C-alpha positions in Angstrom: 14.3 8.2 4.2 13.9 10.5 1.3 16.4 10.8 -1.4 16.8 14.5 -2.1 19.9 14.6 -4.3 21.3 13.1 -7.5 18.5 14.4 -9.7 17.7 17.1 -12.3 17.7 20.6 -10.8 14.4 21.7 -12.2 10.7 21.1 -11.9 10.1 22.3 -8.4 9.9 19.6 -5.8 10.5 17.0 -8.5 14.2 18.0 -8.3 14.2 15.4 -5.5 14.8 12.2 -7.4 12.7 10.2 -5.0 9.7 12.2 -6.1 10.2 12.3 -9.9 8.4 9.2 -11.1 4.8 9.3 -12.3 1.9 7.3 -10.8 2.3 3.6 -11.5 5.9 3.7 -12.6 6.9 4.4 -9.0 5.4 1.1 -8.0 6.6 -1.0 -10.9 3.0 -1.2 -12.0 4.1 -1.2 -15.6 5.6 -4.6 -15.1 3.2 -7.6 -15.5 1.5 -8.7 -12.3 2.2 -12.2 -11.0 0.9 -14.9 -13.1 -0.8 -17.8 -11.4 1.6 -20.2 -9.8 4.4 -17.7 -9.1 5.8 -17.4 -5.7 3.8 -14.5 -4.3 0.6 -15.4 -5.9 0.6 -19.0 -4.9 1.9 -18.3 -1.4 -0.6 -15.5 -0.8 -3.5 -17.4 -2.3 -2.8 -20.7 -0.5 -1.8 -19.3 2.9 -3.9 -21.0 5.5 -5.8 -18.9 7.9 -3.7 -18.5 11.0 -5.2 -18.8 14.5 -6.7 -15.5 15.4 -4.2 -13.3 17.2 -5.7 -12.0 20.4 -6.2 -8.2 19.9 -5.1 -7.5 23.4 -1.8 -9.3 23.2 -0.1 -6.2 21.9 -0.8 -2.6 21.0 0.7 -0.6 18.1 0.8 3.1 17.5 2.3 4.6 14.3 4.9 7.4 15.0 4.9 8.4 11.3 7.6 7.7 8.7 8.5 4.1 9.5 8.3 4.5 13.3 6.2 2.4 15.7 5.5 2.1 19.4 4.7 -1.5 20.3 3.2 -2.3 23.7 3.6 -5.8 25.1 2.2 -6.5 28.6 3.2 -3.1 30.0 6.5 -3.1 28.2 7.4 -0.8 25.2 9.4 -1.5 22.1 10.2 1.4 19.7 11.1 1.1 16.1 12.7 4.0 14.2 11.1 6.7 16.5 11.5 10.0 14.6 9.2 12.3 16.6 10.8 15.8 16.4 10.2 16.0 12.6 12.1 19.3 12.0 12.1 21.0 8.6 14.9 20.4 6.1 13.2 21.9 3.0 12.8 18.3 1.6 9.1 18.9 1.1 9.4 22.5 0.0 9.9 24.2 -3.3 12.8 23.8 -5.7 16.2 24.2 -4.1 15.0 24.4 -0.6 16.4 21.1 0.7 19.4 21.8 2.9 21.8 18.9 3.7 23.4 21.1 6.3 20.2 21.4 8.4 21.2 21.1 12.1 20.0 18.1 14.1 17.4 19.1 16.6 15.6 17.1 19.3 12.4 18.3 21.0 13.1 16.4 24.2 9.8 17.1 25.9 7.8 16.0 22.8 9.9 12.9 22.3 9.5 11.8 25.9 5.7 12.3 25.6 5.4 10.0 22.6 8.2 7.5 23.4 7.3 6.8 27.0 9.6 4.5 28.8 10.8 1.9 26.3 12.7 -1.2 27.2 14.0 -1.6 23.7 14.7 0.6 20.6 15.2 -1.0 17.2 16.9 1.1 14.5 16.8 0.2 10.9 19.5 2.6 9.7 21.2 5.8 10.6 19.6 8.5 8.5 18.2 11.4 10.5 14.5 10.5 10.0 15.2 7.2 11.7 17.8 7.8 14.4 17.5 11.6 15.3 15.6 11.1 18.5 17.2 7.8 19.6 20.1 9.3 21.5 17.8 11.3 23.8 15.6 8.3 24.3 18.5 6.1 25.2 20.2 8.6 27.5 17.0 9.5 29.3 15.4 6.1 29.7 18.3 3.6 29.7 16.6 1.7 26.9 18.7 -0.9 25.0 19.3 0.1 21.4 19.7 -2.6 18.7 21.3 -1.5 15.4 24.3 -1.7 13.1 27.9 -0.9 13.8 27.3 2.6 12.3 24.4 3.1 14.7 26.7 2.1 17.6 29.3 4.7 16.6 26.8 7.5 16.1 25.2 6.8 19.4 28.5 6.7 21.2 29.4 10.1 19.7 26.2 11.5 21.0 26.7 10.3 24.6 24.9 7.0 24.8 26.6 4.4 27.1 28.2 1.6 25.2 26.6 -1.0 27.5 23.2 0.0 26.2 23.9 -0.7 22.6 23.7 -4.1 20.9 25.4 -4.4 17.5 23.8 -6.8 15.0 24.3 -7.7 11.4 21.2 -9.9 10.5 20.4 -13.4 11.4 20.3 -13.0 15.1 17.2 -14.1 17.0 17.1 -12.4 20.4 14.9 -13.5 23.3 13.4 -10.9 25.6 11.3 -13.2 27.8 7.8 -12.7 26.3 8.8 -11.7 22.8 11.6 -12.3 20.4 13.4 -10.0 17.9 14.7 -11.5 14.7 17.2 -9.3 13.0 17.0 -9.4 9.2 19.7 -8.1 6.8 18.1 -5.6 4.5 18.6 -2.8 2.0 18.0 0.9 1.6 15.5 2.3 -0.9 16.8 3.4 -4.3 15.9 6.5 -6.2 15.5 6.7 -10.0 19.3 6.7 -10.5 19.6 3.5 -8.4 21.2 5.6 -5.6 20.3 7.3 -2.3 21.2 10.2 0.0 24.2 9.9 2.4 25.5 6.4 1.8 28.5 5.1 3.8 29.3 3.4 7.1 31.3 4.2 10.2 33.8 1.8 11.7 34.9 4.1 14.6 33.3 6.8 16.7 33.6 10.1 14.8 35.9 12.7 16.2 33.2 15.3 16.1 29.6 14.4 17.1 27.1 14.6 14.3 25.7 18.1 13.9 23.8 18.1 10.6 21.6 15.6 8.7 24.5 15.0 6.3 26.7 13.8 9.2 24.5 10.8 9.5 25.2 8.1 6.8 22.9 5.3 6.1 25.3 2.8 7.7 23.7 -0.4 6.3 20.0 -1.2 6.7 18.2 -3.8 8.8 14.6 -5.0 9.1 13.2 -6.7 12.3 10.6 -9.2 13.0 9.1 -8.9 16.5 7.2 -12.0 17.6 5.0 -11.7 20.8 4.4 -14.9 22.7 0.7 -15.7 22.2 0.4 -12.6 20.0 1.4 -11.3 16.6 4.6 -11.4 14.6 5.3 -8.0 13.0 7.8 -7.4 10.2 9.2 -3.9 10.5 10.8 -2.1 7.5 12.7 1.3 7.5 13.2 1.5 3.7 11.5 0.2 0.5 14.0 -2.5 -0.4 14.9 -5.8 1.3 17.2 -8.9 1.1 14.9 -11.5 -0.4 16.9 -14.5 0.8 17.1 -13.2 4.3 13.4 -12.5 4.6 12.1 -15.6 2.9 10.1 -17.9 5.1 9.5 -15.5 8.0 5.7 -15.5 7.6 4.7 -12.5 9.8 1.1 -11.8 10.7 1.6 -8.1 10.1 3.9 -6.4 7.5 4.8 -2.8 7.9 5.7 -2.3 4.2 7.7 0.8 3.3 6.1 2.5 0.3 8.5 2.8 -2.7 9.3 6.0 -4.6 10.8 4.6 -7.7 10.8 1.5 -9.8 14.6 1.0 -9.4 14.1 -2.1 -7.2 12.8 -4.9 -9.5 9.3 -6.1 -8.6 9.8 -4.9 -5.0 6.3 -5.5 -3.8 5.6 -8.9 -5.4 8.9 -10.3 -4.3 8.4 -8.9 -0.8 4.9 -10.4 -0.4 6.2 -13.7 -1.9 9.1 -13.9 0.5 6.9 -13.3 3.5 4.1 -15.6 2.4 1.2 -13.1 1.9 0.9 -11.6 5.4 -2.6 -11.5 6.9 -2.3 -7.7 7.3 -0.2 -5.2 5.3 0.3 -1.7 6.6 1.9 0.8 4.2 4.4 3.2 5.9 6.9 5.9 5.1 4.4 7.7 2.7 3.8 10.7 4.9 5.3 14.2 5.0 7.6 13.6 7.9 8.3 17.3 8.5 4.8 18.0 9.7 4.2 17.5 13.5 2.4 14.4 14.8 -0.2 16.6 16.2 -1.6 17.2 12.7 -3.2 14.5 10.5 -0.8 12.6 8.2 -0.2 14.5 4.9 0.7 12.4 1.9 3.7 13.2 -0.2 1.7 14.3 -3.3 3.9 12.3 -5.6 4.0 9.2 -3.5 1.5 6.8 -5.0 -0.1 5.4 -1.9 -3.3 4.5 -3.7 -1.4 2.7 -6.4 0.6 0.9 -3.8 -2.4 -0.3 -1.9 -4.1 -1.3 -5.2 -1.1 -3.4 -6.1 -1.1 -5.1 -2.6 -4.7 -6.0 -3.2 -4.0 -7.5 -6.6 -0.9 -9.4 -5.5 -2.2 -10.7 -2.2 -6.0 -10.6 -2.2 -6.3 -12.4 1.1 -4.3 -9.7 2.9 -6.1 -7.0 4.8 -4.7 -3.5 4.2 -4.6 -0.9 6.9 -3.5 2.7 6.1 -2.5 4.0 9.6 -2.9 7.4 11.2 -1.0 9.0 14.1 -3.9 9.1 16.6 -5.2 5.5 16.5 -4.0 3.0 19.0 -4.2 -0.4 17.3 -4.6 -3.8 18.7 -2.5 -6.8 17.7 -4.9 -7.4 14.8 -4.3 -3.8 13.6 -7.9 -2.8 14.4 -8.5 0.1 16.7 -7.9 -1.0 20.3 -10.7 -0.7 22.8 -9.3 1.0 25.9 -11.0 1.4 29.3 
């Protein structure tokens, strides 16, 4: 999610620390690129071409922010589905961000986009990742996989305990046709090496969360979804990761969260190196997530998406880069799906 606090209170939108760094610095582009022979360069360059993933083995639709709807043989998996996208002032002028913004769920809109999922994966408990999950879980009976904090938040918001699976990282879960590997991860850092609303919950709160500040990060996870006979997709909800936990996973598709600061050392080159230069890299979490999904994606004007994709191209020249939109239904190869 965005990091709106802990920064200088001047300069319009740039009061939000996440958005203070200039082009290039935000990506760590000032640091030298990988020399030949280092982990990411050698792995990306020497990666053998994998067997072609059948395009029809899965479908993927971007839900904005870090969210995805994945279809596997008539079954649906959601990751971080934030669909309501209500205003908090985060993308507004100086001083307009309001941490006391009430939580709101547009249930009809969420149902239309979410469908009838079997499984919902939650990276962490900030509002732009979990806000719509309670309604989805209550209305569909979907199983939710997340941290202990996610469990306590969902219980406070009326989700049955039997629907929630608590994980920590390292679990490999079999769903008969696809597997979900849980990967311990990290939340993004702003220019002060911090982030909005840290903290965890180890019990159900006495009062159900009402505002965005009532939802702490609660630790962060990544997930690798591997479809039998189809793709393996690495899903990130924030632009940091646990390098040792991710090393060796070798996904076909990486949903790479776009960074907003250089606080995380060589984030992208370490990520690509750990994952072995994925065949396809898809930048996510670069859009204004307070605009409705019915409108085209709007870039955060100080998020350097172009610089990020340029750096992917430099570090992993064999990877294909796909910048997604909200309307396109993609096949397993992240090319537009052909539908009847």
